[in-house]
VOVEX-338914 format. One record per residue: residue number from 1; residue in one letter; x, y, z of N, C-alpha, C, CB in turn. Coordinates in steps of 0.2 Angstrom, whole numbers. Atoms other than C-alpha are relative to their C-alpha. Glycine has a CB too. Layout:
# residues N
   k r   n_u   n_v   n_w  ca_u  ca_v  ca_w   c_u   c_v   c_w  cb_u  cb_v  cb_w
 NUM A     X     Y     Z     X     Y     Z     X     Y     Z     X     Y     Z
...
END
This chain:
# residues 342
   k r   n_u   n_v   n_w  ca_u  ca_v  ca_w   c_u   c_v   c_w  cb_u  cb_v  cb_w
   1 M    -5     5    -3  -172   -28   -39     0    -6    -4    -3    -2     7
   2 A     0     6     4  -177   -42   -51     6     1    -6    -6    -1    -4
   3 Q    -5    -2     5  -165   -33   -64     7    -2     3     0     7    -2
   4 M    -6     1    -3  -151   -35   -51     2    -8     0     1     2     7
   5 Y    -1     7     0  -154   -54   -50     3    -2    -7    -6    -4     2
   6 W    -2     2     7  -152   -55   -69     7     2    -2    -5     3    -5
   7 I    -7    -2     1  -136   -45   -69     5    -5     3     1     7     3
   8 V    -4     4    -3  -128   -56   -57     0    -7    -3    -1    -1     8
   9 F     1     7     3  -135   -72   -65     4     0    -7    -7    -2    -1
  10 L    -3    -1     7  -129   -66   -83     8     0     1    -2     6    -3
  11 A    -7    -1    -2  -112   -62   -75     3    -7     1     2     4     6
  12 A    -2     7    -1  -110   -80   -69     0    -4    -6    -4    -3     6
  13 L     0     3     6  -116   -87   -85     5     1    -5    -7     1    -3
  14 S    -5    -2     5  -104   -77   -95     7    -3     2     1     8     0
  15 C    -6     3    -2   -90   -83   -84     1    -7    -2     1     1     8
  16 L     0     7     2   -95  -101   -87     1    -1    -8    -7    -3     2
  17 L    -1     0     7   -96   -98  -106     7     1    -2    -5     4    -4
  18 R    -7    -2     1   -79   -90  -106     5    -6     2     2     6     3
  19 A    -4     6    -2   -72  -105   -97     0    -6    -5    -2    -3     7
  20 I     1     5     5   -79  -117  -110     4     2    -6    -7    -1    -2
  21 D    -3    -3     6   -72  -106  -124     8     2     1    -4     5    -3
  22 A    -7    -3    -2   -55  -103  -115     6    -3    -5     1    -2     7
  23 S    -5     4     4   -45  -115  -127     0     1    -7     0    -7     2
  24 A     0    -1     7   -49  -108  -144     6     2    -3    -5     6    -1
  25 G    -6    -2     3   -32  -100  -147     5    -6     1     3     6     3
  26 D    -5     5    -2   -21  -113  -138    -2    -7    -3     1    -1     7
  27 A     1     6     4   -30  -127  -148     1     0    -7    -8    -2     1
  28 D    -2    -1     7   -25  -120  -164     7    -4    -2     1     8    -2
  29 P    -6     4     2   -13  -132  -173     6     4    -1    -1    -5    -5
  30 L    -6    -4     2    -2  -118  -180     3     3     7    -2     6    -4
  31 Y    -3    -3    -7     0  -110  -162     4    -6     4    -6     3     4
  32 K    -3     5    -4     4  -127  -154     6    -2    -3    -5    -6     0
  33 N    -6     2     3    17  -131  -167     5     5     1    -1    -1    -8
  34 C    -5    -6    -1    25  -114  -165     3    -1     7    -4     7    -1
  35 V    -2     1    -7    26  -117  -146     5    -6     0    -5    -1     5
  36 E    -5     6    -1    34  -134  -148     6     1    -4    -4    -6    -4
  37 Q    -7    -2     4    47  -128  -161     4     5     4    -2     3    -7
  38 C    -4    -5    -4    51  -113  -150     3    -3     6    -5     5     3
  39 E    -3     3    -5    54  -124  -135     6    -5    -1    -5    -5     4
  40 K    -6     4     2    66  -135  -145     6     5    -2    -2    -4    -6
  41 S    -5    -4     3    75  -121  -154     2     6     4    -2     2    -7
  42 G    -1    -6    -4    73  -106  -142    -2     6    -4     7     0     2
  43 C     1    -6     4    67   -95  -156    -7     0    -3     5     0    -6
  44 V     6    -1     3    51   -88  -163     1     5    -6    -6     3     4
  45 G    -2    -4     6    55   -81  -181     8     2     2    -4     6     0
  46 K    -7    -3    -1    71   -70  -178     1     1     7     1     6    -4
  47 R    -1    -1    -8    68   -68  -159     1    -6     3    -7     3     2
  48 C    -2     6    -4    77   -80  -148     1     2     7     7    -2    -3
  49 F     0    -1    -7    77   -82  -129     6    -4     3    -7    -2     3
  50 Q    -6     3    -3    93   -85  -119    -2    -6     5     3     6     4
  51 H     1     6    -5    84   -96  -106    -4    -5    -3    -5     3     6
  52 C     2     5     4    78  -107  -120     5    -4    -2    -5     2    -5
  53 K    -5     3     3    95  -113  -124     2    -6     5     6     4    -1
  54 F    -1     6    -4    98  -131  -117     6    -4    -2    -6    -4     1
  55 S    -6     5     2   113  -143  -116    -3    -7    -2     5     0     6
  56 S     3     6     2   111  -161  -121    -4    -4     6     6    -5    -2
  57 D     3     3    -6   106  -166  -103    -7     4     2     4    -1     6
  58 G     6    -3    -1    91  -154  -104     1     6     5    -5    -4     3
  59 K    -1    -6    -5    99  -140   -92     2     6    -4     5    -2     5
  60 P    -2    -6     3   100  -122   -97     8     1    -1    -3     6     3
  61 I    -8    -1     1   118  -118  -104     3     5     5     1     2    -7
  62 D    -3    -5    -4   120  -103   -94    -3     0     7    -1     7    -3
  63 G     3     0    -7   112  -109   -78    -7     2     0     4     5     5
  64 P     7    -1     0    94  -106   -72    -2     7    -3    -2     0     7
  65 W     2    -6     4    85   -93   -82    -1     6     5    -7    -1    -3
  66 Y     1    -6    -5    81   -82   -66     7     3     2    -4    -2     6
  67 L    -6    -3    -1   100   -80   -64     3     4    -6     5    -5     2
  68 Q    -3    -4     6   102   -72   -81    -3     7    -1    -2    -4    -6
  69 E     4    -6     0    91   -57   -77     2     5     6    -7    -1    -1
  70 P    -1    -4    -6    94   -42   -66    -5    -1     6    -1     8    -2
  71 L     4     2    -5    87   -43   -49    -7     3     0     3     2     7
  72 Y     6    -3     1    73   -31   -52    -5    -3    -5     1     8    -1
  73 L     5     3     5    66   -41   -66    -1    -8     2     4     0    -7
  74 K     1     7    -2    67   -58   -57    -7    -2     2     5    -2     5
  75 W     7     1    -3    49   -56   -50    -4    -3    -6    -3     6     3
  76 K     4     2     6    42   -59   -68    -1    -7    -1     2     3    -6
  77 Q     0     7     0    46   -77   -67    -1    -3    -8    -5    -3     4
  78 W     1     2     6    46   -78   -86     5    -6    -2     1     6    -6
  79 D    -5     6     2    53   -95   -92    -1    -1    -7    -2    -6     4
  80 C     0     2     7    55  -103  -109    -7    -1    -3     5    -6    -1
  81 R     6     1     3    38  -109  -111    -5     6     0    -4    -5     5
  82 S     4    -7    -1    30   -92  -105     2     4    -6     1     3     6
  83 D    -2    -4     5    40   -83  -118    -2    -3    -7     8     1     0
  84 C     2     3     7    37   -95  -132    -8     0    -1     2    -8     0
  85 R     7    -1     1    18   -95  -129    -2     7    -1    -3    -2     7
  86 Y     2    -7     1    18   -76  -128     1     2    -7     4     5     5
  87 H    -2    -2     6    28   -73  -144    -4    -4    -6     7     0    -1
  88 C     4     4     4    19   -87  -153    -7     2    -1     0    -8     1
  89 M     7    -3     0     2   -80  -148     0     7    -5    -2     2     7
  90 L    -1    -6     3     8   -63  -155     0    -1    -8     5     5     2
  91 A    -1     2     8    14   -71  -172    -7    -2    -3     5    -5     0
  92 R     6     3     2    -2   -81  -173    -6     6    -1    -3    -5     4
  93 E     5    -6     1   -13   -65  -170     1     4    -6     0     4     7
  94 E    -2    -4     6    -4   -55  -183    -2    -4    -7     8     1    -1
  95 E     2     4     6    -8   -69  -196    -8     0     0     2    -7     1
  96 R     7     0     0   -26   -70  -190    -3     7    -2    -3    -1     7
  97 E     3    -6     2   -28   -51  -192     1     2    -7     5     6     4
  98 K    -1    -1     7   -21   -51  -210    -5    -4    -4     7    -3    -2
  99 L     5     4     3   -34   -64  -214    -7     3     2     0    -7     2
 100 G     7    -3    -2   -48   -53  -206    -3    -4     5    -4     1    -6
 101 E     3     4    -5   -51   -65  -192     0     4     7     3    -7     1
 102 K     0    -3    -6   -55   -59  -174     4    -3     5    -8     0     3
 103 P    -4     3    -5   -44   -61  -159    -3    -6     4     3     5     5
 104 V     2     5    -4   -46   -77  -149     4    -1     7     0    -7    -3
 105 K    -4     1    -6   -41   -82  -131     5    -6     0    -5    -1     6
 106 Y    -6     5    -1   -25   -92  -127     0    -2     7     6     3    -3
 107 H    -1     2    -7   -25  -102  -111    -5     4     4     7     0     2
 108 G     5    -4    -4   -41   -93  -105     1     7     0     0    -3     7
 109 K    -1    -8     0   -34   -75  -108     0     3    -7     6     1     4
 110 W     0    -3     6   -36   -63  -122     8     2    -1    -4     7     0
 111 P    -6    -2     1   -20   -58  -131     2     7     1     2    -2    -8
 112 F    -3    -6    -2   -12   -44  -122     7     2    -2    -1     1     8
 113 Q    -7    -3     1     3   -33  -126     4     1     7     0     6    -5
 114 R    -4    -1    -6    16   -34  -112     3     7    -1     6    -5     1
 115 V    -4    -7    -1    24   -17  -106     5    -1     5    -5     6     1
 116 Y    -6     2    -5    41   -20   -97    -2    -6     4     0     6     5
 117 G     2     7    -3    35   -38   -94    -6     0     4     6    -1     5
 118 I     7     0    -3    18   -33   -87    -5    -2    -4    -2     7     3
 119 Q     4     4     5     5   -44   -94    -6     5    -2    -3    -6     3
 120 E     6    -4     2   -10   -32   -93     1     7     3    -7    -3     3
 121 P    -2    -7    -3    -3   -14   -90    -6     4     2     4     3    -5
 122 V     6    -4    -1   -20    -5   -91    -3    -2     6    -4     1    -6
 123 A     3     3    -6   -28   -17   -78     4     2     6    -1    -7    -1
 124 V    -4    -1    -6   -13   -15   -67     0     8     2     8    -1    -2
 125 A     0    -7    -2   -13     4   -68    -7     2     3     1     5    -6
 126 L     6    -2    -3   -32     5   -64    -1    -4     7    -6    -3    -5
 127 S     0     4    -6   -30    -8   -50     4     5     5     3    -7     0
 128 A    -4    -4    -4   -17     4   -43    -4     6     2     7     2    -3
 129 L     4    -6    -1   -29    19   -45    -5    -2     5    -3     3    -6
 130 N     5     2    -4   -42     9   -36     3    -1     7    -3    -7    -2
 131 L    -3     1    -6   -30     5   -22     1     7     3     7    -3    -1
 132 A    -1    -7    -2   -26    24   -21    -6     3     3     3     4    -5
 133 M     6    -2    -2   -44    28   -20    -3    -3     7    -6    -1    -5
 134 Q     2     3    -6   -47    16    -6     4     3     6     1    -8     0
 135 F    -5    -3    -6   -32    23     4    -3     7     1     7     0    -3
 136 H     3    -6    -1   -39    40     1    -6     0     4    -1     4    -6
 137 G     6     1    -4   -56    35     7     1    -2     7    -5    -4    -3
 138 W    -1     2    -7   -50    26    22     3     5     5     5    -6     0
 139 V    -3    -5    -4   -38    40    28    -5     6     1     6     3    -4
 140 S     5    -5    -1   -52    53    25    -5    -2     6    -3     2    -6
 141 F     4     3    -5   -63    42    36     3     1     7    -3    -7    -2
 142 F    -4     1    -6   -50    40    49     1     8     3     7    -2    -1
 143 I    -1    -7    -2   -47    59    50    -7     3     3     3     5    -6
 144 L     7    -3    -2   -66    63    51    -2    -3     7    -5    -3    -5
 145 V     3     3    -6   -70    51    65     5     2     6    -1    -7     0
 146 Y    -5    -1    -6   -54    55    76     2     7     1     6    -5    -1
 147 Y    -2    -7    -1   -51    73    73    -5     5    -2     6     1    -5
 148 K     5    -5     2   -66    81    66    -7     0     4    -2     0    -7
 149 L     6     1    -3   -81    73    75     2    -1     8    -3    -7    -2
 150 P    -1     1    -7   -83    73    94     2    -7     2    -6     3     4
 151 L    -2     6    -2   -75    59   104    -3    -1     7     7    -1     0
 152 K     2     1    -7   -81    51   121     6     2     4    -2    -7     1
 153 Q    -5    -1    -4   -71    54   136     6    -4     0    -3     1     7
 154 N    -5     5     0   -61    38   134     3     0    -7    -2    -7     1
 155 K    -3    -1     7   -56    45   116    -3    -6    -5     7    -1     0
 156 I     4     4     5   -68    32   108    -5     3    -4    -3    -6     4
 157 T     4    -3     5   -78    37    93    -8    -2     2     1    -2    -7
 158 Y     7     2    -1   -97    38    95    -3    -4    -5    -4     7     0
 159 Y     2     4     6   -99    30    78     1    -8     2     3     2    -6
 160 E    -1     7    -2  -102    11    82     4    -4    -5    -7    -2     2
 161 Y    -3     5     5   -95     4    66     7     3    -2    -5     0    -6
 162 T    -7    -2     2   -78    13    66     5    -5    -1     3     5     5
 163 G    -4     5     1   -68    -2    69    -1    -5    -6     0    -5     6
 164 L     2     4     6   -77   -12    56     2     3    -7    -8    -2     0
 165 W    -2    -4     6   -74     1    43     7     0    -1    -3     7    -1
 166 H    -7     0     0   -56     1    47     2    -7    -3     3     1     7
 167 I    -2     7     2   -55   -18    44    -2     0    -8    -4    -5     4
 168 Y     2     0     7   -65   -15    28     5     3    -5    -7     3    -1
 169 G    -4    -4     4   -53    -2    22     7    -4    -1     2     6     3
 170 I    -6     4     1   -38   -13    25    -1    -6    -5     3    -3     7
 171 L     2     5     5   -46   -28    16     0     2    -7    -6    -4     2
 172 S     1    -3     7   -50   -17     1     6     2    -3    -5     6     1
 173 M    -6    -2     3   -33   -10    -1     4    -7    -1     4     4     5
 174 N    -3     6     1   -26   -28     1    -2    -3    -6    -1    -5     6
 175 S     3     3     6   -38   -34   -12     3     3    -7    -7     0     0
 176 W    -2    -3     6   -33   -21   -25     8     0    -1    -2     8     0
 177 L    -8     1     0   -14   -23   -21     1    -7    -4     3     0     7
 178 W    -1     6     3   -15   -41   -26    -3    -1    -7    -3    -6     4
 179 S     2    -1     7   -26   -37   -41     5     2    -5    -7     4     0
 180 A    -6    -3     4   -12   -26   -47     5    -5    -2     2     6     3
 181 V    -6     5     1     1   -40   -44    -2    -5    -5     2    -3     7
 182 F     2     5     4   -10   -53   -52     0     2    -8    -7    -3     2
 183 H     0    -2     7   -13   -43   -68     7     1    -3    -5     6    -1
 184 S    -7    -1     2     5   -39   -68     4    -7    -3     4     3     5
 185 R    -3     6     2    10   -57   -69    -4    -6     3     8    -1     3
 186 D     5     5    -1    -2   -72   -69     4    -6     1    -5    -1    -5
 187 V    -3     7    -2     6   -87   -59    -4    -2     5     8     1     2
 188 E     5     4    -5    -2   -99   -47     0     4     7     3    -7     1
 189 L     0    -3    -6     4   -89   -32    -4     7     0     7     2     3
 190 T     4    -6     1    -3   -72   -38    -7    -1    -1     3     4    -5
 191 E     7     2     2   -19   -80   -44    -3    -1     7    -1    -6    -5
 192 K     3     2    -6   -22   -88   -27    -1     6     5     4    -5     4
 193 L     0    -5    -4   -18   -72   -18    -6     5    -2     7     4     0
 194 D     6    -5     3   -30   -61   -29    -7    -3     2     1     0    -8
 195 Y     6     3    -1   -44   -73   -28    -2    -1     8    -1    -7    -3
 196 S     1     0    -7   -42   -76    -9    -2     7     3     6    -3     3
 197 S     1    -7    -2   -41   -57    -6    -7     2    -2     5     4    -2
 198 A     7    -2     2   -57   -54   -16    -5    -3     4    -1    -1    -8
 199 V     5     3    -4   -67   -67    -7     0     2     7     2    -8     0
 200 A     0    -3    -7   -61   -61    10    -3     7     0     7     1     3
 201 L     3    -7     0   -66   -43     5    -8    -1    -1     3     4    -5
 202 I     7     0     1   -83   -48    -1    -4    -4     6    -2    -4    -7
 203 G     3     3    -6   -86   -59    14    -1     5     6     4    -6     2
 204 F     0    -5    -5   -82   -45    26    -5     5    -2     7     3     2
 205 S     5    -5     2   -93   -33    16    -7    -3     1     1     1    -8
 206 L     6     3    -2  -107   -45    18    -2     1     7    -1    -7    -2
 207 I     1    -1    -8  -105   -45    37    -1     7     1     7    -2     3
 208 L     1    -7    -2  -104   -26    37    -7     2    -2     5     4    -4
 209 S     7    -2     2  -120   -24    27    -5    -3     4    -1    -3    -7
 210 I     5     2    -5  -129   -35    39     0     4     6     1    -8     1
 211 L     0    -3    -6  -123   -27    54    -2     8     0     8     1     3
 212 R     2    -7     0  -126    -9    48    -7     0    -2     4     4    -6
 213 A     7    -1     2  -143   -12    39    -4    -2     6    -1    -5    -6
 214 F     4     2    -5  -150   -21    54     2     4     7     0    -7     1
 215 N    -2    -4    -6  -141    -9    66     2    -4     6    -5     5     2
 216 V    -2     5    -5  -133   -23    76     6     4     4     2    -7    -3
 217 R    -5    -4    -4  -123   -14    90     2    -4     6    -3     6     3
 218 D    -1     4    -6  -124   -27   104     6    -5    -2    -6    -5     2
 219 E    -6     4     1  -107   -37   105    -2    -7    -1     5     1     5
 220 A     2     7     0  -115   -54   108    -3    -1    -7    -4    -2     6
 221 A     3     1     6  -126   -52    93     5     1    -6    -6     5    -1
 222 R    -5    -1     6  -112   -46    82     5    -7     0     5     6     2
 223 V    -4     6     0  -102   -62    87    -4    -5    -3     3    -2     7
 224 M     4     5     2  -116   -73    83    -1     1    -8    -7     0     3
 225 I     0    -1     7  -117   -65    65     7    -1    -3    -2     7    -2
 226 L    -7     0     3   -98   -64    63     3    -7     0     5     4     4
 227 A    -3     6    -1   -93   -81    69    -1    -5    -6    -2    -3     6
 228 P     2     5     5  -102   -92    56     2     2    -7    -7    -2     0
 229 L    -2    -2     7   -98   -81    41     7     0     0    -3     7    -1
 230 I    -7     0     1   -80   -79    45     3    -7     0     3     4     7
 231 A    -1     7     0   -79   -98    48    -1    -2    -7    -4    -4     5
 232 F     2     2     7   -87  -100    31     5     2    -5    -7     2    -2
 233 V    -4    -3     5   -76   -88    21     7    -3     1     0     8     1
 234 T    -7     3    -1   -60   -95    30     1    -7    -3     2     1     8
 235 T     0     7     2   -64  -113    26     0     0    -8    -7    -3     2
 236 H     0     0     7   -68  -108     8     7     2    -3    -5     5    -3
 237 I    -6    -2     2   -51   -99     6     5    -6     1     2     6     4
 238 L    -4     6    -1   -42  -114    14    -1    -5    -5     0    -2     7
 239 Y     1     6     5   -50  -126     3     3     2    -7    -8     0    -1
 240 L    -3    -2     7   -45  -116   -13     7     0     0    -2     8    -1
 241 N    -7     0     0   -27  -114    -7     3    -7     2     2     5     5
 242 L    -3     6    -2   -24  -131     1    -2    -6    -3     0     0     8
 243 Y     3     6     3   -35  -143    -7    -1     0    -8    -7    -2     3
 244 K     1    -1     7   -42  -138   -24    -2     7    -2    -6    -5    -2
 245 F     2    -7     2   -43  -122   -33    -5    -1    -5     7     4    -4
 246 D     6     1     4   -60  -124   -40    -4     7    -2    -6    -4     4
 247 Y     2    -7     2   -65  -109   -51    -8     0     0     2     1    -7
 248 G     8     0     0   -84  -115   -52    -2     1     7    -2    -6    -3
 249 L     3    -1    -7   -86  -116   -33     2     7     2     4    -6     4
 250 N    -2    -7    -2   -77  -100   -31    -5     5    -2     7     2    -1
 251 M     5    -5     3   -89   -91   -43    -6    -1     4     0    -2    -7
 252 I     6     1    -4  -104   -99   -34     0     4     7    -2    -7     1
 253 V     0    -3    -7   -98   -93   -17     1     8    -1     7    -2     4
 254 Y    -1    -7     1   -92   -76   -23    -7     4    -2     5     2    -5
 255 V     7    -3     2  -109   -72   -33    -5    -1     5    -2    -4    -7
 256 G     5     1    -5  -119   -79   -19     0     5     5     0    -7     3
 257 M    -1    -5    -5  -112   -68    -6    -1     7    -3     7     0     3
 258 S     1    -7     3  -113   -53   -18    -7     1    -1     3     0    -7
 259 I     7    -1     0  -131   -56   -21    -4     2     7    -4    -7    -3
 260 V     2    -1    -6  -135   -57    -3     1     7     3     2    -5     6
 261 Q    -2    -7    -2  -125   -41     1    -4     5    -4     7     1    -2
 262 L     4    -5     4  -134   -32   -14    -7     1     2     0    -3    -7
 263 I     7     0    -3  -151   -37    -7     0     4     6    -3    -7     1
 264 V     0    -3    -6  -147   -31    10     1     8     0     6    -3     5
 265 W    -1    -7     1  -140   -14     5    -6     3    -4     6     2    -4
 266 A     5    -3     4  -154   -11    -8    -7     0     4    -2    -5    -6
 267 V     6    -1    -4  -168   -15     4     0     5     6    -2    -7     4
 268 W    -2    -6    -5  -160    -4    18    -1     7    -3     6    -1     3
 269 A     0    -7     3  -159    10     5    -7     2    -1     4     0    -6
 270 V     7    -1     1  -178     8     2    -3     2     7    -3    -6    -3
 271 V     4    -1    -6  -184     8    20     3     5     5     0    -7     4
 272 T    -3    -5    -4  -171    20    28    -2     7    -2     8    -2     0
 273 H     1    -7     1  -173    38    30     7     4     0    -4     3     5
 274 H    -7    -3     0  -154    41    29     1     5    -5     5    -6    -1
 275 P     0    -6     4  -150    58    22     5    -1    -6     3     6     3
 276 S    -4     2     6  -137    50    10    -1    -6    -3     8     0     2
 277 R     1     7     3  -146    35     4     0     0    -7    -7    -2     2
 278 W     0     0     8  -146    41   -14     7    -2    -2    -1     7    -2
 279 K    -7     2     2  -127    39   -14     1    -8     1     5     3     5
 280 L     0     7     0  -130    21    -8    -3    -3    -6    -3    -3     6
 281 W     3     3     6  -142    18   -22     4     1    -6    -6     4    -1
 282 V    -4    -1     6  -130    25   -35     6    -5     0     4     7     0
 283 V    -5     5     0  -116    13   -29    -3    -7    -1     3     0     7
 284 V     3     7     1  -128    -2   -28    -2    -1    -8    -6    -1     4
 285 V     2     1     7  -135     1   -46     6     1    -4    -6     5    -1
 286 G    -6    -1     4  -119     7   -53     5    -6     0     4     6     2
 287 G    -4     6     0  -109    -8   -47    -3    -6    -4     1    -2     7
 288 G     3     6     4  -122   -20   -54     0     1    -7    -8     0     2
 289 L    -1    -2     7  -122   -11   -71     7    -1    -3    -3     7    -2
 290 A    -7     0     2  -103   -11   -71     1    -7    -2     4     2     5
 291 M    -1     7     1  -104   -30   -71    -2    -2    -7    -4    -5     5
 292 L     1     1     7  -111   -29   -89     6     0    -4    -6     5    -2
 293 L    -6     0     4   -94   -25   -95     3    -7     0     5     5     3
 294 D    -3     6     0   -88   -42   -89    -4    -5    -5     1    -3     7
 295 I     4     4     4  -103   -50   -98     2     1    -7    -7     1     1
 296 Y    -1    -1     7   -99   -42  -115     7    -3    -1     1     8    -1
 297 D    -7     3     0   -80   -47  -112     3     0    -7    -1    -7     2
 298 F    -3     0     7   -73   -40  -129     7     0     1    -2     7    -3
 299 P    -7     1     0   -55   -43  -134     3     7     1     3    -3    -6
 300 P    -4    -7    -1   -42   -29  -129     1     4    -6     6    -2     4
 301 Y    -1    -5     6   -42   -14  -140     8     1     0    -4     6     1
 302 K    -7    -1     1   -24   -13  -147     4    -4     4     1     8     0
 303 G    -4     5    -5   -19   -27  -135     0     3     7     6    -1    -3
 304 F    -1    -3    -6   -22   -16  -120    -6     1     4     3     7    -1
 305 V     6    -2    -4   -40   -11  -115    -5    -5    -1    -2     7    -1
 306 D     6     5     1   -53   -25  -113    -5     2     5     3    -7     2
 307 A     5    -1    -4   -69   -26  -104     1     0     8    -6    -5    -1
 308 H    -1     0    -7   -62   -31   -87     4     6     2     5    -6     1
 309 A    -4    -6    -2   -50   -16   -87    -5     6     0     5     2    -6
 310 L     5    -6     0   -65    -4   -91    -4    -1     7    -5     0    -6
 311 W     4     1    -6   -74   -13   -76     4     3     6    -1    -7     1
 312 H    -4    -3    -5   -59    -8   -65    -1     8     0     7    -2    -1
 313 A     1    -7     1   -61    10   -72    -6     2     3     0     2    -7
 314 T     6    -2    -2   -79    11   -67     0     0     8    -6    -4    -2
 315 T     0     0    -7   -75     6   -49     3     6     4     3    -7     2
 316 I    -4    -5    -3   -64    21   -46    -5     6     2     5     3    -5
 317 P     4    -5    -3   -78    34   -45    -5    -3     5    -4     3    -6
 318 L     5     3    -5   -90    22   -36     4    -1     7    -2    -7    -3
 319 T    -4     1    -6   -76    19   -23     0     7     4     7    -2    -1
 320 Y     0    -7    -3   -75    38   -20    -7     2     3     1     5    -6
 321 L     7    -1    -3   -94    39   -18    -2    -4     6    -5    -1    -6
 322 W     2     5    -5   -95    24    -7     3     3     7     3    -7    -2
 323 W    -3    -2    -6   -82    31     5    -3     7     2     7     1    -1
 324 N     4    -7    -1   -92    48     4    -6    -2     4    -2     3    -6
 325 F     6     3    -4  -107    38    10     2    -2     7    -4    -6    -4
 326 I    -3     2    -6   -97    30    24     1     6     5     6    -4    -1
 327 R    -2    -6    -4   -91    47    30    -7     4     2     4     5    -3
 328 D     6    -3    -1  -109    54    29    -4    -4     6    -5     0    -6
 329 D     3     4    -5  -115    39    39     3     1     7     0    -8    -2
 330 A    -4    -1    -7  -102    42    53    -3     7     3     7     0    -1
 331 E     2    -6    -2  -108    60    54    -7     0     2     1     6    -5
 332 F     7     1    -1  -126    55    54    -1    -3     7    -4    -4    -6
 333 R     1     4    -6  -125    42    68     3     4     6     4    -7    -1
 334 T    -3    -4    -5  -113    53    78    -5     6     3     7     3    -2
 335 S     5    -6    -1  -126    68    77    -6    -3     4    -2     3    -6
 336 A     6     3    -3  -140    56    82     1    -2     7    -3    -6    -4
 337 L    -2     2    -7  -131    49    97     2     6     5     6    -5     0
 338 L    -2    -6    -4  -125    66   103    -7     3     3     4     5    -4
 339 K     6    -3    -2  -143    72   103    -4    -4     6    -5     0    -6
 340 K     3     4    -5  -148    57   114     3     1     7     0    -8    -2
 341 T    -4     0    -6  -135    60   127    -1     7     3     8     0    -2
 342 K     2    -7    -3  -141    79   129    -6    -1     4     0     5    -5
END
């Protein structure tokens, strides 16, 4: 268990160090000069951008940039500054590569290669796969509890946590959806939706871990646990979106809830006699070790695959095993309750 504490601590420390070193690329005088010249001329080398052409009063010659693209491309929200930064970054990285220097971050991000306007195509694809795995797991759970396992006379499942896992499935799919959107195009709105969805998911996961590990079935007791935690998570999300988007505070909240959840599941896996507890152990330990990828945080290989993308890849098999455990738990509890009723 001590190793898990160190994994989470190192992950938080890594994020802090990366934030400190986030301006290595955009502080480069050659890069800054390139961006300034591009915003004036509308060109980087031989490449020029239509929406960087301005009249004497500072307005685009052909109208707003978003009217110059087909409808299906308008979601990208690329403007003159974004294109200038991107192509100046590529030009500067080519120069650094020729000099034998390693890639650096620009505005807090590694230099990724766009594909059809998508900023991090591999991360988007892996987020989509995670979304598909969550959907598959939730649907298979739904089919199990409503069509394969016995139901009560009022068509309610014997498994006491069915509704909670439905909410978990919806929050998980929502989180991975916005993860895909955020990695596709990093703007203020997509960033807030991604972070807010992730916090909502980890907060509800903490609630679920407490209710299941302590076998809380009484409705009044559930409300006593749910109410303060939901209020805390909701307040935090509102604070981030309406008052101040504080990365440091969000990291503390996110890591704190992750640690508590990790402890709850790990302790329960030790003391319980659940027949599928080994699956829970694999998910807990595997999820903790996967965080080491974010600690290493290497630059994207060929401009596409970085440590964060690989972390997304590791969560795919873990998600499959996790929903497998949830289905086993539903069968285990239903069988136990049926024996009591006989």
